[in-house]
C-alpha positions as CSV (number, residue, x, y, z in Angstrom):
1,M,-72.2,-127.2,-107.9
2,N,-74.6,-124.9,-106.1
3,R,-77.2,-126.4,-103.9
4,C,-80.6,-124.7,-103.8
5,Y,-82.6,-125.2,-100.6
6,A,-86.3,-125.9,-100.6
7,A,-88.6,-123.4,-99.0
8,E,-89.0,-125.6,-95.9
9,D,-85.2,-125.5,-95.4
10,W,-85.2,-121.7,-95.4
11,A,-88.1,-121.7,-93.0
12,A,-86.2,-124.1,-90.7
13,L,-83.1,-121.9,-90.8
14,R,-85.2,-118.8,-90.0
15,A,-86.8,-120.6,-87.1
16,R,-83.4,-121.6,-85.7
17,M,-81.8,-118.1,-86.1
18,E,-82.5,-115.1,-83.9
19,E,-83.8,-112.0,-85.6
20,P,-80.5,-110.0,-85.5
21,V,-78.8,-112.9,-87.4
22,E,-81.4,-112.7,-90.1
23,L,-80.9,-109.0,-90.3
24,D,-77.2,-109.6,-90.8
25,I,-77.9,-112.0,-93.7
26,W,-79.9,-109.2,-95.4
27,R,-77.3,-106.6,-94.7
28,A,-74.6,-108.9,-96.2
29,A,-76.7,-109.5,-99.3
30,N,-77.4,-105.8,-99.6
31,L,-73.7,-105.0,-99.4
32,L,-72.9,-107.5,-102.1
33,V,-75.6,-106.0,-104.4
34,H,-74.3,-102.5,-103.9
35,Q,-70.7,-103.5,-104.2
36,F,-70.9,-105.9,-107.2
37,G,-74.1,-104.7,-108.9
38,D,-75.3,-107.1,-111.6
39,E,-72.4,-109.5,-110.8
40,A,-73.5,-109.9,-107.1
41,E,-75.2,-113.2,-107.7
42,T,-72.2,-114.6,-109.6
43,F,-69.9,-113.4,-106.8
44,A,-72.2,-114.9,-104.1
45,A,-72.2,-118.2,-106.1
46,H,-68.4,-118.3,-106.3
47,W,-68.2,-117.4,-102.6
48,L,-70.6,-120.2,-101.8
49,D,-68.5,-122.7,-103.7
50,L,-65.6,-121.8,-101.5
51,A,-67.6,-122.8,-98.5
52,L,-68.1,-126.4,-99.5
53,D,-66.1,-127.6,-96.5
54,P,-68.0,-130.7,-95.2
55,G,-66.9,-129.7,-91.7
56,D,-68.8,-126.5,-91.8
57,P,-72.4,-127.2,-92.9
58,D,-73.7,-124.1,-91.1
59,G,-71.3,-121.8,-92.9
60,H,-72.4,-123.3,-96.2
61,F,-76.0,-122.9,-95.2
62,V,-75.6,-119.3,-94.2
63,R,-73.7,-118.4,-97.4
64,S,-76.5,-120.2,-99.3
65,W,-79.0,-117.9,-97.5
66,I,-77.0,-114.8,-98.4
67,K,-76.9,-115.9,-102.0
68,Q,-80.7,-116.4,-102.0
69,A,-81.1,-113.0,-100.4
70,V,-78.9,-111.5,-103.2
71,V,-81.2,-113.0,-105.8
72,E,-84.3,-111.7,-104.0
73,L,-82.9,-108.2,-103.7
74,Q,-81.9,-108.1,-107.3
75,A,-85.3,-109.2,-108.3
76,L,-86.8,-106.4,-106.2
77,E,-84.5,-103.8,-107.9
78,E,-85.5,-105.1,-111.3
79,T,-89.2,-104.6,-110.6
80,R,-88.5,-101.0,-109.4
81,H,-86.9,-100.0,-112.7
């Protein structure tokens, strides 16, 4: 099951991370969108499910953020077309 993080969780992560790391999140999301097109969100969700290791909460959180960035990028692309 995928976990959605509340807006305050995203804000907390952004506050913890340095700017280059945030840029890497958006780059990764952009690559997924370009590589998988309409299936990028599905791929990201599956990839997120693979990161459910309880010993790696940061890895799961980062993958969650990438998935959210994929959703946002796809929404932007839909508004442009």
